[in-house]
N, C-alpha and C positions, 0 to 999 in steps of 0.2 A: 253325729259327725257332721260338721258343716259343708254346705253343696260346694265349696270351693277346697276344701281338703280330702284328698282320695290320691292312691296310689294309681299314676296315669303312669301308662306305659306297657312297652312289647317288651322290650330287652330284656335278655336273659338274666341280667342284675334284678330287674324288677319283679320278673317272674317266678326266682329263689326267696326275695324279699315276701312276698307274697304267703309261701310254702310257709317260712320262718314265721309268719305271722300268725299263722292258723295253729303250729306248733307250738307257738310259748302262751298260745293264748288258751291250751289245753292244762296249763298249768299257773302256780301260783309264783314261780321261780322267780328269782330279779333276772334283771334284765342291765344289757349296757349300751347303749345305742352310740356309731362312733360314726366320724365325717364332717365333712370341711361345712363352715358357716352356708347357711342357707339350704341345704340338700332335702331339708324335708323332716328332719330326725321327731318333731314334735306330731308330726304328721303320724309316726310310724306306732311310735307312744297311744294315740288317741284310739287309731285300728286295733293295737294290743288288748286296748282294754274293751273296746264296742266287740272282740271277740273271747271274751274271757267269761266266767262265774262271776266277775263283779260286778258288768256292765250296768247293772241296776244301781248302781254305790255311785259315789264322787269319783271325778277324775280331777286332782288338783293339781296345779304346775306351779314352778316357783324357780326364775333366774340365778341362780349362786352367784352369778357373777355383780350383778348390779342391785347388792348390798351387802352394808360393812357388817362384820361378824355380829355387832350386838344387835342389829336388826333382821340376821339372817338367822338369831339362834330363835329371836321373839318369835318371827311369820314359822318357823315348823313346830316350833317347842311350847309357844306361848308362856304367857306370862301371869303374875300374879301381882293384885291391887300395889302400891309402892315401892317396887322391884328397879323400880329408873321414874326422871322426872318425866313425866306426863302419862305414869301409869296409874290412872284413876280408877281402874276398874282389872278383874280379873279378866282375860282373853285367851279364847282356846287355839293353838297353833292349827298348822294346815295336817300335818301330822294326824291331830285330833279328830281334825275335818275330813279326813281321807280314810276312816275307820271303816273297814270292811271294803274301800273300794281301794284307790290306786294312785301313786301319787309322784308326779313326773319334775323330774331335777334335773333343769338344762345345765348345761356348764358346769358341769360337779368337781373339773379338772382345775375350775379355779377356789375351790376352796380352800382356806387357811387350814394348818396342819390342825389346830385348835376345833376349828367346826366337821374336820373329819374326823376329829375320835369322840366326838360326842356323834357325830351319826354313826360312828362303827356301833357306840355303845346301843343304842337305839336297837340298829340292825338286830343285835345277838339278843336282845331281852324284850324288845317292844314296848318301853315303857319311855311313858311323859316324863320328864319332870321339867318343869314349867320356869323361866326365868325368874330367880326368886325365892322359891320354892325349897322349901328340906329336907323334902322327899318326896318320890314317883307320886302323882296322881293318879295316871291312870298306864292300862296296859291296851294297846289298839293291835287289830291286825289290817295293814298295810303291805298291800305290794306295792315296790321299789320300782320303776324305771328312771334311772340315771341317762345323760347325754354328756359327750364332749367332741367336740372339736380339737382336742387338744392328741398329744401323745400319749400315753399316761405311762407305757411303761419307760420311756423317757424319761416324766418325771419324777418317776421311782426313781431312777439313776439317779436322779440329780437331788433326790431326798426333797422332794418338792408334793411329793404322793405317800400314799400312806400305802404298802404293801398289801396291809392286809386289808384294808378297805376294797383296795383292787380286785383282789381274791373274792371279795364279799358280795361286791355287786356285780362282776363281771360269769353269772351263769349262764346266763341266755346273750352272748355276742351277736349283737345286729348292726352292719357296717354298711351305709349307703354310699354307693360310688360317687364323684363328682359329675356333675350332667355333660361335661364334656370328652368321658368317657362314658357315654351311653346316649350318642347322640341320636340314635333311629329311637328315642323317644319325645324328640325334641318337637317332632310335628303334631301328635296327638297331645302335647302338653299347650303348645299354642294353642289345637283347636278349640280345645278344651275350658282355657279361660278366654278366648275370645268370645266365644259363646257364653259365658258365666259372666263376665264383665257386660257384656251388650244387653242379655237380662237386666243386668244389677240395676245401670245406670240407664234403662228402657230405649237405645239405641239400636238401629238396625245391625243387622249381625254383619261385617264387612267379611269378602274375601279375599285372603293372603295370595298375591299373585307369586308365579313359580320363583321369580328373580329374587324377590320377599323373600319368601320360604330358604332360598337357597344360601342367601346371608344370614337369614338367624341360624340354622342350622350348623354354619360355618365360624359363628361365635364363639367366640369361649368361653362365654358365660359364667366370668368369677365369680358371680354372688351366687352361683346355680339357680336352685327350681325360685326362689327368694326375689332372685333378679327376674327372670321370666316373668312373672305373676306379677310385678310393679310395672315392667315394660310392655305386656302388654294392656294392662288399665290405660295407662296414657295411651297406645296408641290408640287403644277405641275411640279415648273420647277426643282425641284429636283425627280422628278420620273423616274427609272430608267429600269422598266419594265411596260407592260402593267395595272399592278394589283396593289392597294396599301393597301401594310398587317400594320397589328399593328407594325410589325418591323420596318416599316417605319416611323412611330409616334414619335413625341417627347417623351422626358420621363415625363416631367410637364403634358402630356395628358396621357398616358399610364406607369404610374410609374412602378418600379416594386416591386413585392411581399413585403412585410415587412418584416425586418429580426426576429421580436416577431409577435405573432398573438396577436391583440386586445382581452380586457379582454371579460366577459363575458357581453352581452348587447350594448357593444362599438360601437357607432355610426363609421360609414364607413367616414376615413380624408380624408377631399377631398385634390387632387393634389396639389393646390398650399399651401397648408398648409405642405406639405413634401417637397415640393421644396424649398419654402422659409426659412425656419428652416434648412435645408440641407446647405444652402445658408451661413447662419448666424453659425452654429458651426463647418461647415466641411471646407465651404469657407473664415471664419472668416471675413464677411462680415458685417460691421455694421447693426442695426434693423434700422436706419434713411433715409438708403438706401434703404434697402431691404424692408418693412416693410410698413413704415412709406409716403413715396411718393406713392407705387403704391394705400394705404388707402385715402389718403388726395386726388387723384385724383380720387378714385371712383371704382378702379379697380379692388378692393377687399372686404369684404364685413364683419363687425363686429363680426360676428359667425367666418370670416376667421382667426380674429385677437387674438378675444379670445381663439379660438383651438391652436395658434401657442403660446400664452401666458400661458393658460395650460400645454401644453406640456413643455415648460421652467420650470414651477413649479416642474412637476412629475422629472426633473434631479436635482432641486436644493431641493428639497424637501420644496417646502413651501417659499423660501427666495426668495424677490424680490431685494434684493443688490446682492446676488450669480447669476439672470439673467440679470442685466444689463452686470456684466462680460460676460456670458456665449453670449449674443447678441454683444458683441465687443463695447458695450458703455463705454465712462470714469466715472469713480466713478461721478465726479463733476454732469451727465446726470439723477442721480437718481432721484432727484426733479422733473424733466421736466417728467421726463418718468411716474413716477407716476400719476402725474397732466394729460398728458396726456391719461392715460387708465379711471381716473376719468372724464376727461370730455365725452370722448364719449363712456361712461358705459360698460368698458372691461376689468375694474378690476375685477380681481378674488379672492375671499376668500381661502388667503393661506392655512385656517387651515384642507382644506379635502385633503392635498400633506401631511400634518407631520404626522409623527407617531412618538407620543412625549411621555413619562410617564406624568402623571397630576401634573399642576404645583401648588406651595401654593398660596394661596388666594392674590392679586393684583400682580401677576406676570406677564408680558407679552412680548413676545418677542418683536423685534424693530421691523420689517415689519409691524405686527399687529397694533401696534401703530400710525406707518404712514401710511395703509391704514384707519384708521378710523378717523383721523383728529386727534388725539390726538401727545404728547410726548412721545419717549418713554424714560427709564428710564435712566439717565446722560445724557439725552440731553436737550436743550434749545429750539432748534427750532421744529417751528409748520409749516406744509406746508398748 
């Protein structure tokens, strides 16, 4: 185990995971680890391997989302000479290299159905057939630990993931909660990484002021432990004195007070909402870059997206067409924007943002027609 990889924390969730790791280490059963991006699923896999009777053999890792089918198959199963352009020699795959050890397959939910079938065949037989070979070359003993930030049950329902493969890998199921759900672990994680990066970069160990600690514990950490780890390294490198105060924190973690106080009973707006909204409305960046990409990579939640849309609709008085302009999208993206919101259940009823006199019977504003799936007056296109 590397020094920066350990299960840090005192929360009930972390204590339960420690017990599960000890339990899982006593068997060779397959493991499925689920949780948001950045929560530390690979750390769990390494700990399970270290606590198992396979610890003396290799732990090999592969990210299933980062490789196309043809390359992923070759990486897992190997290939024979001449099987494709550039295959100048026989090559063993990771499954062969992990013989008597463990393989950690991250982002298994991104596998194509074809690769899922190949993996299922291996799990059932243990046989390795390299790409380009006519018959299996070897039988290996490998413990498989799979991980995903996807909801595999939903992907099974949408026919994007094989149900038989799900039950095959889901013998022991470990779930890592997001950091925002175990805030009591944040002070211990901060202290751990401050000491680690101070030693790594030959820096004196700074002390975290009470105001800075309070701000960091209150931050939502959409990138989870990975974000916290990278943030602490940056903080250690930029520390100018022996104490880190709230003034040393970036705006997204300790934003300035809002210009106008929230209304009665209004919930506190997460810092990520303020930051992204300002980038679009003041920095003139596109919604597709500022919001869409982090949302699709699971670095922000649906609640964050709904808050951003609601804040925009407050300014446009409920008009989604004006909102498209406010968020720096071309008018041609109007349907794409609405379809995206619908798909992820983030469209907001525009009526609450409008203050209009009563309409005559049958009259509907254009945006209302679009959001309810009907055609607006004078238009023939239907989403």
